[in-house]
C-alpha positions in Angstrom: 0.0 0.0 0.0 1.3 3.5 -0.8 2.0 6.1 1.8 -1.3 8.0 0.9 -3.3 4.8 1.6 -1.5 4.3 4.9 -2.2 7.9 5.9 -5.8 7.6 5.0 -6.1 4.4 7.0 -4.4 6.1 10.0 -6.9 9.0 9.7 -9.8 6.6 9.6 -8.5 4.7 12.7 -8.1 8.1 14.5 -11.7 9.0 13.7 -12.9 5.6 14.9 -10.9 6.0 18.1 -12.3 9.5 18.7 -15.9 8.2 18.3 -15.2 5.3 20.7 -13.7 7.7 23.3 -16.6 10.1 23.0 -19.1 7.2 23.5 -17.0 6.0 26.5 -17.1 9.5 28.0 -20.9 9.6 27.7 -21.2 6.2 29.4 -18.9 7.1 32.2 -20.8 10.3 33.0 -24.1 8.3 33.1 -22.7 5.5 35.3 -23.2 5.6 39.1 -20.8 4.1 41.5 -21.2 4.1 45.3 -19.0 3.5 48.3 -19.7 3.5 52.0 -17.7 3.8 55.3 -18.5 3.5 58.9 -20.6 0.4 58.3 -22.8 2.2 55.8 -23.3 5.4 57.9 -21.6 7.4 55.2 -22.4 6.8 51.5 -20.9 8.6 48.5 -22.0 8.3 44.9 -20.0 9.4 41.9 -20.2 9.1 38.2 -17.8 6.8 36.3 -15.3 9.6 36.0 -15.1 10.0 39.8 -17.1 13.2 40.1 -19.0 13.1 43.4 -22.7 13.4 42.8 -24.2 12.6 46.2 -23.3 12.3 49.8 -25.7 10.6 52.3 -25.1 10.6 56.1 -26.9 8.6 58.7 -28.0 11.1 61.3 -26.4 8.9 64.0 -23.0 9.7 62.6 -23.4 13.4 63.1 -21.9 14.0 66.5 -21.0 17.7 67.2 -18.4 16.4 69.8 -16.6 14.2 67.1 -16.5 16.1 63.9 -13.1 14.7 63.1 -14.6 11.1 62.9 -17.2 12.3 60.5 -14.6 14.0 58.3 -12.5 10.8 58.2 -15.5 8.7 57.3 -16.5 11.1 54.4 -12.9 11.1 53.1 -12.7 7.3 53.2 -15.9 6.9 51.3 -14.9 9.6 48.7 -11.5 8.0 48.2 -13.0 4.6 47.7 -15.6 5.7 45.2 -13.0 7.7 43.2 -10.7 4.6 43.2 -13.5 2.5 41.8 -14.2 5.1 39.2 -10.5 5.1 38.2 -10.6 1.4 37.8 -13.8 1.5 35.8 -12.4 4.2 33.5 -9.2 2.3 32.9 -11.0 -0.9 32.1 -13.4 0.9 29.8 -10.6 2.8 28.0 -8.7 -0.5 27.3 -11.9 -1.9 25.8 -12.6 1.2 23.8 -9.0 1.2 22.5 -9.6 -2.3 21.1 -6.0 -3.4 21.7 -4.4 -0.3 20.2 -1.1 0.6 21.9 -2.3 3.8 23.5 -0.2 4.7 26.5 -2.2 7.4 28.3 -5.7 7.8 27.1 -6.7 8.9 30.6 -5.3 12.3 29.7 -8.0 12.7 27.1 -10.6 12.6 30.0 -8.7 15.0 32.2 -7.5 12.1 34.3 
């Protein structure tokens, strides 16, 4: 195949990849992941990109005398849901890449 044919093939591959990544981004924004801490007293929900969308607190965990514990529980739940989102995004990006040797597609999502 001549170099023009290779260039056209590369361009088409780039367009396909761009479409796959746009679809993936849409799916990740619609996906909901959740994590809890404190035996379920704190629940955090995020989209598939790790953006926190909801925080739910059991009233029993709100102790004015122990705000530090509540802060720790919230941070633990947020960290866990964001870790899950990162794992989900990485898995989905590998699938979207379809085996292409792309080293850092996370940067395309601001990750």
